[in-house]
PABA-650074 format. One record per residue: x, y, z of N, C-alpha, C, O in turn; chain. Coordinates in steps of 0.1 Angstrom, whole numbers. Layout:
% residues N
ROVO   n_X   n_Y   n_Z  ca_X  ca_Y  ca_Z   c_X   c_Y   c_Z   o_X   o_Y   o_Z ch
ROVO     X     Y     Z     X     Y     Z     X     Y     Z     X     Y     Z  A
...
***
This chain:
% residues 140
ROVO   n_X   n_Y   n_Z  ca_X  ca_Y  ca_Z   c_X   c_Y   c_Z   o_X   o_Y   o_Z ch
ROVO     9   -13    -3    -4     0     0     7    14    -2    14    14     8  A
ROVO     9    21    -8    14    34   -12    15    45    -1     3    47     3  A
ROVO    21    52     4    16    63     9     8    73     8    12    82     0  A
ROVO    -3    76    15    -8    94    10    -3   105    14    -2   107    26  A
ROVO     1   115     5     5   128    13    -7   135    14   -17   134     8  A
ROVO    -5   144    23   -16   154    28   -25   158    17   -37   157    17  A
ROVO   -18   161     8   -24   169    -2   -36   159    -9   -46   164   -13  A
ROVO   -34   145   -10   -43   136   -15   -54   131    -6   -66   128    -9  A
ROVO   -48   132     6   -58   129    14   -70   142    18   -82   141    21  A
ROVO   -63   156    16   -73   167    16   -83   163     1   -95   161     0  A
ROVO   -75   162    -9   -86   165   -22   -98   150   -20  -109   147   -25  A
ROVO   -91   143   -12  -103   126   -13  -112   132    -5  -124   129    -7  A
ROVO  -106   142     5  -119   144    19  -128   150    13  -140   149    16  A
ROVO  -122   159     2  -131   172    -5  -142   166   -13  -153   170   -15  A
ROVO  -136   156   -19  -144   145   -30  -153   138   -21  -165   139   -25  A
ROVO  -153   132   -11  -159   126    -6  -172   133     3  -183   128     3  A
ROVO  -169   146     8  -176   154     9  -188   159     2  -200   159     6  A
ROVO  -184   163    -9  -191   164   -22  -203   154   -25  -215   157   -26  A
ROVO  -197   142   -25  -202   126   -27  -217   129   -14  -229   129   -16  A
ROVO  -213   130    -5  -220   128     8  -233   134     2  -244   128    -1  A
ROVO  -228   149     2  -236   158     4  -250   158    -7  -262   162    -5  A
ROVO  -243   152   -23  -250   153   -29  -259   139   -25  -271   137   -30  A
ROVO  -253   130   -17  -264   116   -19  -273   117    -4  -283   110    -2  A
ROVO  -270   126     3  -279   128    18  -289   142    13  -300   142    19  A
ROVO  -286   149     7  -291   161     7  -298   162    -4  -292   155   -12  A
ROVO  -310   168   -11  -320   172   -20  -314   183   -23  -306   188   -16  A
ROVO  -320   190   -37  -317   205   -38  -323   214   -30  -321   226   -32  A
ROVO  -332   210   -22  -337   220   -16  -333   224     0  -337   233     7  A
ROVO  -326   214     2  -319   212    17  -303   214    17  -295   207    10  A
ROVO  -301   226    26  -286   227    27  -282   227    40  -289   229    50  A
ROVO  -268   224    40  -261   218    54  -251   230    55  -242   231    47  A
ROVO  -253   240    65  -243   247    64  -229   238    71  -218   243    69  A
ROVO  -229   232    76  -220   221    83  -207   217    73  -195   218    74  A
ROVO  -216   211    62  -206   205    48  -198   217    41  -186   218    39  A
ROVO  -207   227    39  -201   240    34  -188   244    44  -177   247    39  A
ROVO  -190   245    54  -181   253    61  -168   242    66  -158   247    70  A
ROVO  -168   226    65  -161   217    66  -153   217    53  -141   216    53  A
ROVO  -159   219    41  -154   221    27  -143   231    23  -133   230    15  A
ROVO  -149   242    31  -141   256    28  -130   256    39  -122   266    40  A
ROVO  -130   248    44  -116   245    58  -110   233    49   -98   233    48  A
ROVO  -115   226    45  -101   217    37   -98   219    25   -89   212    21  A
ROVO  -107   231    16   -99   234     4   -88   246     9   -78   250     2  A
ROVO   -92   252    22   -82   262    22   -70   255    26   -60   259    22  A
ROVO   -72   242    36   -58   234    42   -52   228    26   -40   225    25  A
ROVO   -57   226    18   -51   223     6   -44   234    -1   -32   232    -4  A
ROVO   -49   243    -4   -41   255    -8   -28   256     0   -18   258    -6  A
ROVO   -28   255    12   -19   258    24    -5   247    17     6   250    12  A
ROVO   -13   235    19    -3   226    18     3   226     4    15   225     3  A
ROVO    -6   227    -8     0   233   -24    11   245   -25    21   245   -32  A
ROVO     8   253   -18    18   265   -14    33   262    -7    43   268   -11  A
ROVO    33   253     5    43   249     8    51   238     2    62   235     4  A
ROVO    42   232    -8    53   221   -15    56   227   -29    63   222   -37  A
ROVO    50   237   -31    56   244   -44    70   245   -44    76   249   -35  A
ROVO    77   239   -57    87   239   -61    94   256   -59   105   258   -55  A
ROVO    84   267   -63    88   279   -66    88   289   -52    87   301   -52  A
ROVO    89   282   -41    91   291   -27   109   294   -26   118   286   -29  A
ROVO   109   302   -22   122   308   -17   132   298   -10   126   289    -4  A
ROVO   143   298    -8   150   292     2   150   298    15   148   310    17  A
ROVO   152   290    24   149   292    41   160   305    40   164   311    30  A
ROVO   162   309    55   176   316    57   185   308    62   196   312    62  A
ROVO   183   296    66   194   282    69   199   279    57   211   279    55  A
ROVO   185   277    45   195   270    34   204   278    28   214   273    24  A
ROVO   200   292    25   210   304    22   225   302    26   235   300    20  A
ROVO   222   303    41   236   303    49   242   292    49   254   291    53  A
ROVO   235   280    42   241   265    46   251   265    30   261   258    29  A
ROVO   246   271    22   250   275     6   270   281    11   280   275    12  A
ROVO   266   293    14   275   301    16   285   291    24   297   288    21  A
ROVO   280   287    33   294   280    43   296   265    35   305   259    40  A
ROVO   290   259    26   293   250    15   304   257     9   315   251     8  A
ROVO   303   269     4   317   277    -4   330   274    -2   339   269    -8  A
ROVO   326   281    18   335   283    24   345   272    31   356   272    36  A
ROVO   335   261    30   340   243    31   349   241    20   360   235    23  A
ROVO   348   243     6   355   243    -2   369   252    -7   380   249   -10  A
ROVO   365   261    -5   378   272     0   387   267     9   399   268     6  A
ROVO   383   261    20   393   256    29   398   247    27   409   245    33  A
ROVO   393   237    17   397   223    14   408   225     4   417   216     3  A
ROVO   408   237    -3   415   239   -15   429   244    -9   439   243   -14  A
ROVO   427   249     3   440   251     8   449   245    18   460   248    21  A
ROVO   442   237    23   448   225    33   446   211    28   450   203    36  A
ROVO   439   206    16   440   194    11   427   184    16   417   181    10  A
ROVO   433   181    29   423   171    36   424   176    51   434   181    57  A
ROVO   410   176    56   408   179    75   397   174    78   388   172    70  A
ROVO   397   172    89   386   166    96   374   173   100   375   185   103  A
ROVO   363   168   101   351   178   101   351   186   112   345   197   110  A
ROVO   357   185   125   359   193   136   370   204   132   368   215   138  A
ROVO   379   203   125   388   212   121   382   222   110   385   234   108  A
ROVO   374   215   103   367   223    90   358   233   100   360   245    99  A
ROVO   351   229   107   341   236   115   345   249   124   339   259   126  A
ROVO   358   244   129   367   259   137   368   267   124   366   279   123  A
ROVO   371   260   116   380   271   105   363   282   101   362   294   104  A
ROVO   356   275    96   347   281    88   337   289   100   329   297    96  A
ROVO   338   288   116   329   293   123   314   285   124   303   290   123  A
ROVO   316   272   125   303   266   131   303   254   136   313   248   139  A
ROVO   293   250   137   292   238   147   294   227   142   288   225   131  A
ROVO   303   214   151   304   204   141   291   198   138   292   188   132  A
ROVO   282   201   141   271   191   136   266   196   122   264   188   112  A
ROVO   266   209   123   262   220   107   274   213    99   270   206    89  A
ROVO   284   214   102   296   211    93   293   196    88   294   192    77  A
ROVO   290   188    98   292   174    94   276   175    84   276   168    73  A
ROVO   269   180    86   253   177    77   257   184    62   252   180    52  A
ROVO   267   197    64   266   204    50   280   191    44   279   188    32  A
ROVO   290   185    49   298   179    47   291   164    39   295   159    29  A
ROVO   283   161    46   271   151    36   265   156    28   262   147    20  A
ROVO   261   164    27   256   167    13   266   170     2   264   166   -10  A
ROVO   278   177     5   291   179    -3   295   165    -9   296   165   -22  A
ROVO   296   151     0   301   138    -3   287   136   -13   289   134   -25  A
ROVO   274   136    -9   265   127   -19   268   137   -33   268   132   -44  A
ROVO   270   152   -33   268   159   -46   282   155   -53   283   157   -65  A
ROVO   294   148   -46   305   141   -53   314   158   -51   324   160   -59  A
ROVO   312   166   -46   322   178   -47   331   177   -36   341   184   -34  A
ROVO   327   165   -28   339   164   -15   339   148   -13   329   142   -12  A
ROVO   353   143   -11   355   130    -9   354   129     8   356   139    15  A
ROVO   349   114    14   350   111    22   365   101    27   364    90    21  A
ROVO   374   102    33   381    90    37   382    87    48   379    95    57  A
ROVO   386    73    51   385    70    66   404    64    68   409    57    60  A
ROVO   411    69    79   420    66    79   425    58    92   435    66    95  A
ROVO   425    52    99   427    45   116   420    52   123   424    59   132  A
ROVO   403    49   115   394    53   124   391    70   124   383    75   132  A
ROVO   398    77   116   398    89   117   391    93   105   398    89    95  A
ROVO   381   100   102   377   104    90   378   118    84   373   128    89  A
ROVO   386   117    70   394   129    67   385   136    57   378   127    53  A
ROVO   382   147    50   371   152    41   382   158    29   390   165    34  A
ROVO   384   158    15   391   164     8   383   167    -4   372   162    -6  A
ROVO   388   175   -13   385   173   -26   388   166   -33   399   160   -32  A
ROVO   375   163   -46   382   149   -52   393   152   -62   393   163   -68  A
ROVO   401   144   -64   412   143   -77   409   138   -88   397   134   -89  A
ROVO   418   137   -98   413   136  -113   408   117  -110   398   111  -114  A
ROVO   417   113  -102   416    97  -102   400    97   -96   392    89  -101  A
ROVO   396   105   -86   385   104   -81   374   105   -91   363    99   -93  A
ROVO   377   115   -97   366   119  -104   365   107  -119   355   105  -125  A
ROVO   379   101  -121   374    91  -134   367    79  -122   358    71  -125  A
ROVO   372    78  -111   361    66  -104   349    68  -104   342    58  -107  A
ROVO   343    79  -103   330    82  -103   321    82  -112   308    82  -111  A
ROVO   330    82  -125   326    79  -138   316    67  -142   321    57  -136  A
ROVO   307    64  -147   297    54  -153   314    42  -158   324    46  -162  A
ROVO   312    30  -156   323    23  -163   325    23  -180   336    20  -186  A
ROVO   313    25  -185   314    27  -197   321    40  -204   324    41  -215  A
ROVO   321    47  -195   328    61  -199   341    66  -193   346    78  -193  A
ROVO   345    53  -185   357    58  -177   370    53  -189   368    45  -198  A
ROVO   385    60  -185   391    57  -197   404    46  -192   412    41  -200  A
***
């Protein structure tokens, strides 16, 4: 069974109210509660659609995160490889925030994560790393 999104649930609830209203009441009878519930569900659906919209601007934290990612990359250009705590101290953020940003950079292959003697280091990808990241049919 697939999970239902809030938007899908609200759409279904609005459709069910329409069906129930049509089957319970005839054209001469009105039920203000159905109208009120339908209005509220429609408003909630509009809020969910707005929140899920791809057009929304990034949050303040997301914007700050992008700036910190650039600082991380600049720092790694200068030092070669470093531990998360060292990077966090250098760019002036917490280790937890730096770790989250480094995970994002590793996922996008902008940074390489290596472990030496139970210590994790981060560095910029070398040419060899870039070739290894290519699909096998494209690598030289």
